[in-house]
N, C-alpha and C positions, 0 to 999 in steps of 0.2 A: 949361142947365137940363135939357134933355132927356137929356143924357149922364149927369148926376148921377142922374136918376131911374132911368135904365137900370141904372146900377151898383148903386143901392140894391135894385133888383128882383132882380139876379143874385146878390147876396150871400146873401139868405135861401134861394134855391133851392140854391146850392152847399152851404150848411150842411145843408139838409134832405137833399141827396144824400149828403153824407158820413155823416150819421146813418143813412140807409137802408143804405148800404154796410156800415157798422159792424154794424148789426143782421143783415144778411145773412151777414157773416163769422162773427158769433157763432152764428147758427143753423147755419151750415155746420160750424163747429167742434163744436157740440153734436151735430149729426147724425153727423159723423165719429167723435166720441167714442163715440156710441151704437153705430155700426157696428163700430168697432174693439173696443169693449167686448163687443159681442155675439159677434164672432169669437173674442175671447180667451176669453169664457165658453164658447163652443161647443168650442174646443180643450181648455179645462180640463175641461169636462164629458166630452168624448169620451175624453180621456186617462185619466179615472177609470174609464171603461167599457171599457177595453181588456181583452182576454182575461185571466182570472185566472191568477196565477202566472207572468205573462209576465216573462221576464228575457232580453232579447235577447243579453246578453253570454254567457249559458250555452247558447245554442241549438246543437243538433247535429242534422242531418237524420236521419230514420229510415232504417234500412238493412235489407236482407233478411238473414234468419238462414240460415246454411249448416248442413246436416246432412252429416257426413263419415264415411266408412267407416274401418275400422281399417287398410285398405291405401291410404288417402289419396284415395279417389274421392269427389267431391262428389255426394252422392245426390240432394239437393234444395236449392233456395232457396225459402224460405217467407216470405211478406210480405203486407202490405197494399199497399205500393208497392214494386215490384221495383227495388231500388236497391243499388248497390255504390259506396261512397264511395272517392274517390281524392284525394290531395293535389294542390294546384295545380302542383306540380313534375312530376307525371305527365301533365298536360294540355298538349298542344302549344300553342306560341305562336300558331300559325295558327288554332286553334279559339278561343282567347281573343280574338284580334283580330277574327275573323269574327263572334263574338257581340257584341262591343262595336260593331263597324261597323254591323250590321244592327238592333240593338236599342237602342243608347244611345251615339251617337258622342261625346257630351260627358261620358261616364261619369267620366273622370278629372278633370273640371273643376268639377262641381257638388257640392253638399253633401247630396244625397239627392233633391232635387227640381230640375227644370230649367225655370225660368220661360220661357226662350227657346224651349225645346222645346214647352212647353205652348202658348205663343202661336202658334208655327208650325203645330202640329197643329190649333189652333182655326181659324186662317185657312184652312188647306187643307180642313177639314171644311165650313166655310161656303161655300167656293168650289165644292166638289163636291156639296154638298147632302146628304151622308151622312157617317157616321163612317168615314173611310178611314185615318186615322192616330190613334195614341194618344200621349198625352204622358207616359206613365209611364216612369220611369227603371228601370234594372235593380234598383236598390235598392227602389223601390216594388213592382216585380213580386215581388221576394223577400219583402217584407213581406206582400204579399197572399197569396202561395202558402203561406207558413209559418203566418201567424197569423189570416188573415181569410177570409171567404167571397168568392164572385165576384158577389154581388148588386150591382146597379147603383143605388146610393143615394149621395146626397151625404155622409151621415154616414160611410159606409164609406170613401169617397174621402178624407175628412178624417182618419180614423183611419189610413189608409194613409200619408198624408203625415207624420203624427206618428211612426209607426213607422219610416218611412224615415229621418227625422232622428235618431231614437234609434239605429238600426243604424249610421248613419254615425259617430255619436259613439263607438260601442263597437268597431267593426271598421275595419281598414284596407281600402283599395280591393282589395288582393289577396285578403284574407279574404272580402270581400263577393262578389267574382267566383267564388272557390272554392265558397262556399255556394250561389250561384246555379246554377253549372254542375253541382253534385251534387244540386240540388233540383228543377230544372225538368223538366217532362214532355215527352218527345220522341215520343210515340205508340207503338203496338204494345206497350203495357204497360211501356215503358222509362222509368224515372225516373233522371235523371242521365246524364252523358256516357259514363261507363264502360259502363253497361248498354246505352245506345243504340249505342255502338260495337260491342258484342257482338251485339246483336239485328240490326243492319242490315249489318254488315260482317264479323262473326265474328272480331273481333280486339280487343285492348286499345286503349284510347283513345290511349295514347302512340304507337301504331304507325299512326295514321291519316295519310293523305296530305292535301295542301292541299285537293284537290277534295272529299274525304270530310269534312273539317272544315267546309267551306262548306255542304255538303248538310245536315249535322247542325245547324249553327247556324241554318239557315233553317226548321227544323221547329217550334220553340215557338210561332210566331205562329198557325199553324193545323195542328196535328199530324195531324188526320184528312184534311185536304185535301192536304197535301204528303207524306203517307206514301208512301215509294218502293215499298213492297210492294203498294200499292193503286193508286197513280197515279204511275208513274215519270216521265212527261212533265212533270207539274206539279212534282215534286220537283227535276228537273234545271233547269227554268226558274227556280225559286226559288234554287237553288244559284248560277246564273249572276248573279242579282241581287245576291246576297251577295258574289260575287267582284268584280263591278263596283264595289260600294260600298267594298270593301277597297282596290281600286286607287285609287279617288277620294280616299280618306283617306291614301294613301301607305303602307299596310301591305304591299302587294305591288307588283311591277312589272307593266308591261303584258305582258311576255313570260310571267311566271308566271301571270297571269290567263288569257291565251289558252291556255296549256298545260293549265291545270286545267279549263277549259271543254271542251277536247277529250278529256279523260280518260274512258275508258269506265267506266260504273258497274257494279261487280261486287258484287251483293248476296249476303249469306249466306242460306241456305235458312231460311225462317221456321219456327221450332221450335214444338212444341206448348206451350200455356200451362198454367200451374197444375199440377194433379195429373197431367195427361196426360204431363208430361215428367219425373216422378219416376223415379229408378232405384230398384229394390227397393221398389216403391210400398207393398206391404202392410207392410213393415217401417218405412218412413218414416212412414206414418200412425200406426202403433203407437207410434213414438217421439214424434211430435207430441202424441198423446193423453197419454202419460206425463209429458212435460216440461211441457205446459200445466197439468196438474193441480198441478204443483209450483210453477211460476213465474208462471202466469197468462198469458192470451192476449196482453196488451199487450206484455209483454217478449219473448215468443216471436216475434210477428209484426212488431214494430217495433224490436226492440232490437239487431239486427245481431249476434246471438249466433253462436258457433261451437260446434256440438254434435258432439262426437267420439263415435262409436258403436262398438259391439262387432262389428258385421257386417263380414265379409270379402266384398267385392264379387265377387271371383273365384269364391269358393265359391257366392255367390248366383246368379251366371249359370249355373253348372253345375246347381244345384238347380232353377232355373226350367226349364231345358231338359230335365232328367231327368223332372220331374213332367209337363210338357206332353206329352212323347213317350210316357211311360208310360201316361198316361190315354188318349192316342190309340190305343195298342196294345190297350187293354182296351175300346175302344168297342163291339166286337162283343158284349161281355157287359153292355151297358147301363150303362156307366160314363161319367159326364160331368164329374165334378169330383174334386179332390184337394187335399191340403195337405201341406207338408213343413216341419219345423222342426228345426234342428240347433244343439246347445248344447255348449259346453265344460264338462264335468261338474265340474271342480275349482273353477271360478269362477262358473258360471252365465251366462257371456257367450253371448248369442245370436249365432251365426255366420252363419246363413242362415234366412230365413223366407219361405215362399211360401204365399200364402193362396188361390190359385186358379189356373186355367189360361187364363183369358181374357187375351190379350195387351193388350187395350184396358182399362186399369184404370179409366178414366173411366166405362165402362159396367158395371163390376162391382167395387165397392169393398169387398165383404164379405170380411173376413179370416178364412178358415176355419181358419187355423192358431191364431188366438188367440180367435176368437169362436164358432166352430161347436161345439156340444155334441152329441157322438155317442156311441153305445154302444161301449165298447172291446172287447167280446167277450172272447176268451180271453187277450188281453194283460193283462187285469185280474187274471188268476190269479197274477201276480207277487206280489201282496200276500197272497194266501192262503198261498202257500208260504213267504213271508218270515215270516209269523206262526208257521207250523209250525216252521221252522228255529230261530227265536229262542225257541221254547217247548220245545226239547229234542228235536225229531224230527231225524233226519239224512237226507241225500239218498237213502239206500238203504233207508229205511223203506218197507215194502210195504203197499199198500192194495188192497182188492178192487175189481174193475171190474164186479161183478155189478149188475144193475138194483136200484134202490131207490126207494121212494116215500115222500115226506114229507107228513105231515098237520100242519097248524098251525091250531088254534083255529077250527074251523068254515069256514075257507077251503077252496077246492077243492084236493084232493090234487095234489101236484106230483111228477112223475117226470122227473128230468134225463135228457137224451138225449145220447149221443155223436154227433158229427157224422156219422160213417160208419155209424151204426146197429148197431155191433158191440159185444158185451159178453162178459164172462167173464174169468177169470184174475185175476192180481194184477200190479200195477205198482209199481216203486219210484217215489219222488217224482221222481227224475231222469227216469225213463222217461215218467212221466205228463206232465211239463213238455215233454219233447222231442216227444212225440206228441200233445200237447194233448188229453188224455183228460178229458172233462167230468165223468164220474161220480166219478173219483178226486178231482178238485178240489173237488167239492161235499162228498164224504165228509170230506175233510180240513178244509174250512171248518166242518163240523159238529163235528169233533173239537176244534178249537182255539176255536170259538165265533165267531159273526159279529161280535161287538163287538171281538174281537182283530183280525180282518181289517180292520175300519174303522180301528182304532187305528194299524195299521201303514201303511195307505194315507195316513192323515193325516200320520204321521211323515215319509213320503217326499214329501209335498207336494200330495197330492190335496185340493183345497178344495171341490169340487162336492158337492152333496147326495148322500148314500149311503144307500139304503134298508136297513133292518135285516132282511133276509131272505136265505136261502141262495142265491137266484138272483143275488145280488151277486157270488158267486164266479165266475160266468160272464159278468160284465160287463154287468149289467142297468142300471147307473147310466149317466149321461152325463158325459163329460169333454171338455175341449178337447185338441187335439194338443199344444199348448204345455205344458199341465198334465201330461199323461201322459209326455211326453218328458222333462221336467224331473225327474219322479219316478224314472224309470229311471236318471237320472244318479247317484242315490244308490248304485246297485250298481256303476257304473263308477268311482266315487270311493271305493270301499271303505267305504261307510257314511256318508259325509259329504254332507250336503244343502246345496246352493248355490241361493239364490233367483235366478230368471232376471233378468238385467240386460241392458238394451239401450243404455245410455249410460255411457261411461267418465268423461267430464268435459265441462263447459260453461264456455266463456270468453266475455268480452265482446269487443267489436271491437278492443280494444287488447291482448287476450291475457291479461288478468287472470282468474284462475280464479274462477268464480261458484259452481260446485259440482263435487265430485269423488266418484265412486262407487267404493267398495271392495267386494269380494265379501262377501256376507252368508252365512256358512257355519255349520253346526253338525253335530256328529257325532250322527246319529240312530239308526244301527245299529252294532253291533260289527263290526269288520273281519272276524271269523270268520263271522258271519252273511252279510255282503255277499259274502265270497269263496265261501261255499257256494252262494249264489244264482247267482253268476257261473259256477260249475261247471255248474249246471243249465242256465243259458242258453247255455253253450258247447255242451252236448249237443244243444240245438235245432239248432245250426249243423252240428255234426259228424255227427249221425245222425238228426235229426228233421225237422220241417217247414221248417227254414231251411237245408237242405243245399246249396242253390244257391250260397251264398256261402262254402262251407267253404274253398275254395282262393283265391277271388278277393279276399276281404277278410281279410287276416291278423288273427288274434286277435279275430275277430268273435264277439259274443254277441247274443242277442235273443230275441224272442217274437213269433210271429204271432198274429193275432186276426181272427176272422170271426164276425159275429153270426148267430144261428140262422136268421133270415129273410133273410140275405144282403144286408142293407141297408148294412153297413159292413165294410170290410176294413182291417186294420192290419198294419204291422210296425214295432216299436220295438226298436232294437238299438244296440249301442255297441262301440267299441274303447277303448283307454286314452285316446285323444285326443278323440273326439267321441261324443255320444249323439244319435241322429237318429230321429225318428218320421215315418212316412208313413201317411196315410189316403187312401182313395179311396171314392167312393160317389156319391150324387146329393143335390142340395139338397132335393128333395121327398121323400126317403127311399124312393123306389121300389126294389124289389129288383134286385140284379144277377143275372147268369146265369153260373154256373161261374167266378166270380171270388172268390178267397180271398186271405188275407194273403200266402200263399206265391206266388201267381201274379200278383196285381194290385199289391202293394206292394213285395215283396222285390226285384224287378228294378229298381224306381226307387231303392230304398235302396242297392242294390249299385252302380248307376251313379254315384250321388252320392258314396258313401263311397270308392270306388276312387280318385277324384280328390281328394275333399275332404280325406282324411287326409294325402295328400301335400302339399297346400297348407298345411294346418295345421302339419305338421312343418317345412316351409320357413319359415313365418312365425315359428315359435317356436324355430328353430335357435339354439343358444347362440352368442353372439358370440365370435370368437377373441380371446383375451387374450394379451398378450406375456408376462405373468408370472402364471400361475395361482396363486390363493390358496386354501389349504386352508380349508374352511368347515365348521363344525359344523352338520349338517343340522337338528338339533333346535332351533337358534337362528335358523332362517330360515323361519318359517311363511308369509311372504308371497311367497316365490319360486315363481312359477307353474310354471316348467319343472321345478324339483325335485319339486314335488308331482305333476306329470304323470308323471314317471318312477317315482315311488313308488307311485302308485295301483294299478298292475298289475305287480308285480315279476315278472320272468321267472324261473321256477323252473328249476333245473338238472334235466336229464333223470332223474337219480337220485332226485329227490324227487317224480316223477310216477308214478301208478299207472294202468294201462290197464284199463278196465271194459268188460265185454261188454254191449252194448245189450239183448240178449234176456234175459239172466239177472240183470243188475245186479250180477254178481260179478266177481272178478278174472279178466280175459280170458286165454285160452290161445291158442296159434297157430292152433287150429282155429276160433276164433270169427270170425264175419263182421264185422258192424258193431260198432265200438268207439269209445270216446272216452277222453281222458286227464284225470285230476284230480290235485290235489295230495294227496300222502300225508298221512294224518291218523290219529287214534286210531280214527275210524270205519272207514276203509279197512283198518286193520290187523286188524279183526275179520271181514272178508269172507272167504268160502271161495273156492277156485278154482272157476271156472265148472263147474257140474254138468250143464250142457246139452251142451256140446261136448267137454269133457274135454281132457286133454293131448294133444300131438301123438303119433300112432302111429308105430311104426318102419316105415321104408319097405320094402315088399314082402318080408317074411320068408318063408321056406319054410313051407308049410302045416303040416308036422310040427313046426316050431319056433315056430308062431304063439303070441304071448303076448297074452292079452286085455288091453285097456286098463284103466286104473284104475277106470273107471266101469262095468265089466262085472260081472255076477254069474253064475257058473256058465257062462261062455262066451257070455253074452247081453249086449246093449247096450240101455239104456233111453233112448229119445229122445222129445221132444214132436213129434207129427205133426199137420200141418194136416188137418182133416176134409175140406176141399174139394180140395186139391191132392195130398195124400199125401206131400208133402215135409216136410223139417224145418220146424216152425212158427217164425215170427218173432213179434215183439210186435204186428205188424199183423194177424195172423190172429185172426178173431173166435172161432173154436172149434177146440180142439185137444185131444188126449188122449195120454197116455204109452203108448208101445208098446215091446215088447221084441223085439229082433232078434238073430239069431245074429251073432257077430263076423264081419265081412267081408261080411255081407249087408244091413247097415243102409244106408238112403239117405244120400247125402252132400250133396245139393243143398238149398239153402234155398228156401222157398216164395217165388215171385215174383208170385203171384196177387193178394195183398193188399198195398196200398201206402197211404201217408198221403195224405189229400186236402187238408189245410189247410197 
């Protein structure tokens, strides 16, 4: 009985227990469903909130943009992240294995996340009481570095997992490793293994040794802590950990491990960062500004572009040295700054640009060649005489040098002054240009009209504001050296204006052309007018204020310029190959002392052009062809070398006429200073020099003496300097004609008066 009662008692209990267990299982399943549903919803929600436009299959790391000179020198790498991408085939196996060994040893076995790794890291962190290990795979690190922030939130971690799974679906393991090694940060501003190899060891990544690979592979965990430039001991200790792990996983042998640990670390010298390491920095920043306006900053700084520029770095180095040394030589005259810009006149290609003399560009980034607006002084007279020549005046037209005062509508009367304070006589336009006579320039500007002067300045490329008054003839406006130099290029190119260009072409990282610049040219002056101006600028060099370069720079032309208060000095000159402008002065516009265009700027111009023209000719030397082909020049407008040769045709000696500097007439053997010009209708009307006359017969007997052609009744008429009593030159401020008996006339020219500019 008791047994039956016990069995009856157990049966209801067991039934109740089974029911309870069933309910517990149902509740557990419901809770599990809720948890799984919540997780699924969280993943779904987070996947919808991934970065917009995300397409992991199309991802490509950002890369530094390279700016390259015409002679193949990398002038700068510009970037938000300093990175140069290399294919996995250029990355040594040792570096790949070292990275996998220390960062994600199960990389080739997981699908983007490593549960075992996460569990192992969790247990280790619990054991140590702090986070000493991370459970992220290489794929997760790539996802975080590329698409996400580093904020420590559960939502970010879940997004990282989702992205890692997506990356694994879209890329092979080899592709993922290539992306990671080109993406990760290695310290010292280096992103990617190629840049890291260059920064730390001064070599390409493919040339790294095993020990160097291990050192680089150990950096991403804590780049600032293990940076070998800052803590070599910590970097070496980390390297040895990487090597030991590689040996443990079978990537290297024990002998290789020990040998690598014993290898001496030879670090490359840490180079300046950012703008401090630019070559031709003023030009580089000018290029960046121009390209950014066109393509936008994102593409320039992140697009890995290749910007091929017009600058010749060999010329640039010469220009920087010439300017720095030239300003240093003029320091005695209170000169502290300068600028130089050189352009190919037929194309507008900027070949050299120096915006200052401070060797530390980071401390002085102001580009005086392109940004400084200074008064051009007498160098602006080019446009006065261009207007005159194009309006029918010829280079031999004579203008009075007597004082003149201008009154204009209630304003204070203005009397232009010559720099040397001397007046009187008349000058041909050529003489006035050669000797930089201010009064003649102002009188000529009045004759042609100030609006005509402005018109021709604009035609030649001057874009700055130009005041409508006669002081403009003496350079009262302000212009940049780049602007003025480019305008003088019109004369060098026989009337053709070429807009300044700094970039030849831009390509993407694969070499596809994004943009290509061709010269923007227009014929703004007739060749006859430009040639006439070139004759006048040649006289500056042969007998005027630019005589210093008469022999040192063949076929040189140009014009000096010094402002009345000695705040600015210039020389802008050209040969058929290059037009170059030089400015010196002070940023605060304080006056210089005894520094003029001829003394402060011309030596700098000479030093640059003597070498720069030779480099240009070598760069543009025609290539040897096995079978020369006859070409019709009229059908080759784009051939740069042909145009360079055509711009300044070499005239045969029979087509040249020698002009006396003093009289402006056809020179005789008795004339002192002379210059040569092309024969023209204007020169055909000139008389033989009436100042010096033809050569006299050598030592005739007195009774047989024959008076020269310019005698009258046995007397010779000569201009005599009032100060020295010798034959007057164009530099003499006052002179008068005197008659002498034949044989008693003075024969020496005045040397008391000389040009100062």
